[in-house]
C-alpha positions in Angstrom: -29.5 78.3 -11.1 -33.5 77.9 -11.0 -36.1 76.4 -13.0 -39.2 78.6 -13.3 -42.6 77.8 -14.6 -44.3 81.3 -14.8 -43.5 85.2 -14.6 -44.2 85.3 -10.9 -41.5 82.8 -10.2 -39.1 84.5 -12.8 -39.6 87.9 -11.0 -38.6 86.4 -7.8 -35.6 84.8 -9.2 -34.2 88.0 -11.0 -35.0 90.0 -7.9 -33.0 87.5 -5.8 -30.1 87.4 -8.3 -29.7 91.2 -8.7 -29.8 91.5 -4.9 -26.8 89.1 -4.6 -25.0 90.2 -7.8 -26.3 93.7 -8.7 -25.7 94.6 -12.4 -24.8 91.1 -13.5 -26.3 89.3 -16.4 -28.9 86.8 -15.9 -28.8 84.0 -18.5 -32.1 82.3 -19.7 -31.9 78.9 -21.2 -35.0 76.7 -22.3 -35.6 73.7 -20.0 -36.2 70.1 -21.3 -39.3 69.1 -19.2 -39.3 65.5 -18.1 -36.2 64.4 -19.9 -33.8 61.5 -19.0 -30.5 62.7 -17.7 -27.4 60.6 -18.2 -24.0 61.0 -16.6 -21.1 59.2 -18.6 -17.6 58.8 -17.2 -14.8 58.1 -19.7 -11.1 57.5 -20.0 -8.9 58.1 -23.3 -5.4 58.2 -24.0 -5.7 60.0 -27.3 -6.0 56.7 -29.3 -8.5 54.6 -27.1 -11.4 55.7 -25.5 -13.3 53.5 -22.9 -16.6 54.3 -21.2 -16.1 53.6 -17.4 -19.9 53.8 -16.8 -23.2 55.4 -17.7 -25.4 56.4 -15.0 -29.0 57.1 -15.5 -30.5 59.5 -13.2 -33.5 58.3 -11.4 -34.9 61.8 -11.2 -35.8 63.9 -14.4 -33.3 66.3 -15.7 -33.2 69.5 -13.7 -31.7 68.1 -10.5 -28.1 68.7 -9.8 -26.0 65.6 -10.6 -24.5 65.7 -7.0 -28.1 65.5 -5.6 -29.6 63.0 -8.1 -29.9 59.5 -7.4 -28.2 57.3 -10.2 -28.5 53.8 -11.7 -25.5 51.8 -13.2 -26.0 50.5 -16.0 -29.0 52.5 -17.3 -32.3 51.0 -16.3 -34.7 52.5 -18.7 -32.8 53.0 -22.1 -33.1 51.1 -25.2 -29.9 49.4 -26.6 -30.1 51.7 -29.6 -29.9 54.7 -27.3 -27.3 53.4 -25.2 -25.1 52.6 -28.3 -25.8 56.2 -29.6 -24.5 57.4 -26.3 -21.6 55.4 -26.4 -20.6 56.6 -29.8 -21.2 60.2 -28.9 -18.9 59.9 -26.1 -16.0 58.2 -28.0 -16.5 61.3 -30.7 -16.4 63.9 -28.0 -13.2 62.4 -26.4 -11.5 62.3 -29.9 -12.8 65.7 -31.1 -11.6 67.3 -27.7 -8.2 65.4 -27.7 -8.8 64.4 -24.0 -5.9 62.6 -22.3 -7.2 61.1 -19.1 -10.8 61.3 -17.6 -13.7 63.1 -18.9 -17.4 63.4 -17.6 -20.3 63.9 -20.2 -23.9 64.9 -19.1 -26.6 64.0 -21.8 -30.3 64.5 -21.8 -32.8 62.5 -23.7 -36.3 63.8 -24.6 -38.7 62.2 -27.1 -36.0 59.8 -28.4 -33.4 62.6 -29.1 -30.1 62.9 -27.5 -28.9 66.3 -26.2 -25.6 67.3 -24.8 -25.9 69.2 -21.7 -22.1 69.8 -21.0 -18.7 68.1 -21.2 -16.0 68.2 -18.5 -12.4 67.0 -19.6 -11.6 66.1 -15.8 -12.6 63.6 -13.3 -16.1 63.9 -11.9 -17.5 63.3 -8.3 -19.0 60.0 -9.8 -15.4 58.5 -10.5 -15.3 56.8 -7.2 -18.9 55.3 -7.4 -18.2 54.0 -10.9 -14.8 52.7 -10.0 -16.5 50.7 -7.1 -19.2 49.5 -9.3 -16.8 47.9 -12.0 -13.8 47.1 -10.0 -11.6 49.4 -11.8 -9.5 52.2 -10.1 -10.4 54.9 -12.7 -8.7 57.8 -11.1 -5.5 55.8 -10.9 -5.6 54.8 -14.6 -6.6 58.4 -15.4 -3.4 59.6 -13.6 -1.2 57.0 -15.5 -2.7 57.9 -18.9 -1.9 61.7 -18.1 1.5 60.8 -17.4 2.1 59.1 -20.8 0.6 55.4 -20.4 -1.5 53.8 -22.8 -4.8 52.1 -22.0 -3.9 48.8 -23.8 -0.6 48.5 -21.8 -2.7 49.2 -18.7 -5.0 46.3 -19.5 -8.3 48.5 -19.6 -9.5 48.7 -23.2 -13.0 47.6 -23.1 -16.3 48.9 -21.2 -17.2 46.5 -18.3 -21.1 46.6 -17.8 -22.1 45.3 -14.4 -24.5 42.3 -14.2 -25.9 43.7 -11.0 -27.5 47.0 -10.4 -25.4 49.7 -8.5 -27.5 52.8 -7.1 -26.0 56.0 -5.9 -28.2 57.8 -3.5 -27.5 61.5 -1.9 -27.6 62.1 1.8 -28.9 65.7 2.8 -28.4 67.7 5.9 -32.1 68.9 6.0 -32.5 67.5 9.7 -29.8 70.1 10.7 -31.2 73.0 9.1 -34.7 73.4 10.0 -37.0 75.4 7.8 -34.6 75.0 4.8 -36.3 74.1 1.4 -36.6 70.4 1.1 -36.6 70.0 -2.4 -34.3 68.7 -5.3 -33.1 71.5 -7.6 -30.2 72.7 -10.0 -28.5 73.8 -7.0 -26.7 71.0 -5.1 -27.7 70.4 -1.4 -26.2 66.9 -0.5 -23.4 66.7 1.8 -22.5 62.9 1.0 -23.8 59.8 -0.7 -24.3 56.1 -0.3 -24.3 53.2 -2.5 -26.5 50.0 -2.8 -25.6 47.0 -5.0 -28.0 44.1 -5.9 -29.0 41.7 -8.7 -32.7 43.1 -8.2 -33.1 46.8 -8.7 -35.7 47.3 -6.0 -33.4 45.9 -3.4 -30.5 47.8 -4.5 -32.5 51.1 -4.1 -33.9 49.9 -0.7 -30.3 49.4 0.5 -29.3 53.0 -0.6 -32.5 54.0 1.6 -31.3 52.1 4.6 -27.9 53.6 4.4 -29.1 57.3 3.8 -31.9 56.9 6.1 -34.8 56.7 6.8 -35.6 53.2 5.6 -38.6 52.4 3.2 -41.8 51.3 5.3 -43.2 48.0 4.6 -46.7 49.0 5.9 -48.9 52.0 7.1 -50.0 55.1 5.9 -48.9 57.3 2.8 -49.4 61.1 2.6 -49.5 61.7 -1.1 -50.0 65.1 -2.6 -48.9 66.1 -6.0 -49.3 68.8 -8.6 -51.9 68.3 -11.3 -49.3 67.5 -13.9 -48.2 64.6 -11.8 -51.5 63.0 -10.8 -51.8 60.6 -13.7 -48.3 59.1 -13.2 -48.8 59.3 -9.3 -51.9 57.1 -9.7 -49.8 54.3 -10.8 -47.6 54.6 -7.9 -50.8 54.7 -5.8 -52.2 51.6 -7.1 -49.0 49.8 -6.5 -48.6 50.9 -3.0 -52.3 50.1 -2.5 -51.9 46.6 -3.5 -49.1 46.2 -1.4 -51.6 47.1 1.6 -50.8 50.8 2.3 -53.4 53.4 3.0 -53.5 56.8 1.9 -54.0 60.4 3.2 -54.1 63.2 0.8 -54.9 66.8 0.2 -58.5 67.5 -1.1 -57.6 67.7 -4.6 -55.4 64.8 -4.7 -57.8 62.8 -2.6 -60.8 63.3 -4.8 -58.6 62.3 -7.9 -57.6 59.0 -6.2 -61.1 58.3 -5.1 -62.5 58.8 -8.5 -60.2 56.2 -9.7 -60.8 53.7 -7.2 -58.3 54.3 -4.5 -59.5 54.9 -0.9 -57.8 58.0 0.2 -58.8 60.1 3.3 -58.9 63.8 2.9 -56.8 65.8 5.5 -56.1 69.5 5.9 -53.1 71.3 4.9 -51.2 73.0 7.7 -52.7 76.5 6.9 -56.2 75.2 6.6 -56.7 74.4 10.3 -56.4 71.5 12.6 -56.0 68.6 12.9 -53.9 68.7 9.6 -51.2 66.6 8.0 -48.4 67.9 10.1 -50.5 66.6 13.1 -50.8 63.1 11.7 -46.9 63.1 11.2 -46.3 64.2 14.9 -48.7 61.2 15.9 -47.0 58.6 13.9 -49.8 57.9 11.7 -47.9 58.8 8.5 -45.0 56.4 7.5 -44.2 57.8 3.9 -44.6 61.2 2.4 -44.7 61.7 -1.5 -45.2 65.5 -2.2 -44.2 66.9 -5.4 -43.6 70.7 -5.5 -45.9 73.2 -7.2 -43.3 75.3 -8.4 -39.6 76.7 -7.9 -40.1 77.9 -4.3 -41.8 75.4 -2.0 -45.0 76.9 -0.7 -45.2 77.1 3.0 -47.6 74.2 3.5 -45.4 72.1 1.4 -42.1 72.7 3.2 -43.9 72.5 6.5 -45.0 69.1 5.8 -41.8 67.9 4.5 -39.8 69.6 7.5 -42.2 67.9 9.9 -41.6 64.5 8.3 -37.9 64.9 8.1 -38.0 65.9 12.0 -39.9 62.8 12.7 -37.8 60.2 10.5 -40.5 59.9 8.0 -39.1 59.3 4.3 -39.9 62.2 2.1 -40.1 61.8 -1.6 -40.5 64.9 -3.9 -40.0 63.5 -7.5 -42.0 60.8 -9.3 -38.9 58.9 -10.5 -37.9 58.3 -6.8 -41.7 57.4 -6.1 -41.5 54.7 -8.8 -38.1 53.4 -7.4 -39.5 53.3 -4.0 -42.5 51.4 -5.1 -40.0 48.8 -6.7 -37.9 48.8 -3.3 -40.9 48.0 -1.3 -42.3 45.5 -3.5 -39.0 43.7 -3.6 -38.3 43.8 0.4 -41.9 42.2 0.7 -41.4 39.6 -1.9 -37.6 38.2 -1.3 -34.9 38.2 1.2 -31.7 39.9 0.3 -28.0 39.3 1.0 -25.0 41.5 1.6 -21.7 40.9 -0.4 -18.4 42.6 -0.6 -17.4 45.2 -3.5 -14.8 42.6 -4.5 -17.5 39.7 -4.9 -19.7 42.0 -7.0 -16.9 42.9 -9.4 -16.0 39.2 -9.8 -19.7 38.4 -10.5 
């Protein structure tokens, strides 16, 4: 599965698809650009349906749910939209006659709710949700499929955590040098971690500590984004600048930052000569990389920069959603101390 933005990318994808499966059809769908994606895990016994958890993706729709960072409860949705999602989930369970667990993937664009897919089964997020709310959903799902009723099992109302629970994916990029370092509709992660805290930024920072590398608290940021991301990236840059970070950027992004009052030193791309951004990373002068892709297939320079960062343990961010979350995380780490509690303590709070 690929997201393409122009005819050249479409041609490359079609050729690749036909090379792998000659003569097979290629399905084309319209993509909702910059839509919020939401995973909902439910359980139903045919009479009662309960939402186990709603997880908002930190990245926009288009990133495989197995690779996306997710937040429970949703961190950017209005109560009215959450109520609409809950009602739609109940209606779908009833219409499909689900007995057991069900996973639904929604997209939200311009205040309108879209249904991506429904899976009448357990999903990979069930263990995460179960830990966050303190309820063994898989066990209850099995009991319900065997004939038990949710009211007899004591689970009839949705539990909304009073803290933030964030899932982050772990990727094997360091073990496969040269592999594309970018989030796509194809799953690449090989594991996941969980961060919990009453503060959103701390919860996200905990996931980065676990997945590694951790977020930096000072130093230099290499920031280079596609044109359509520059306005929002400016907000991230201002936030990081206020926290004391300095910037290196490619020529276009550096000029944009300078025009808006943020000092940024221009640095060469890998293909433009030496010294370039890869040299800065090798020499330990870059402590965070924010680099959004220009299209479907990472350009040689893009992937070379990200590969060098991964090799040297520098955090790499390829989506604006993650960049904003990282900004929150760094700000929270600098502003306050954090503690560690057991899953049981969070469930009881």
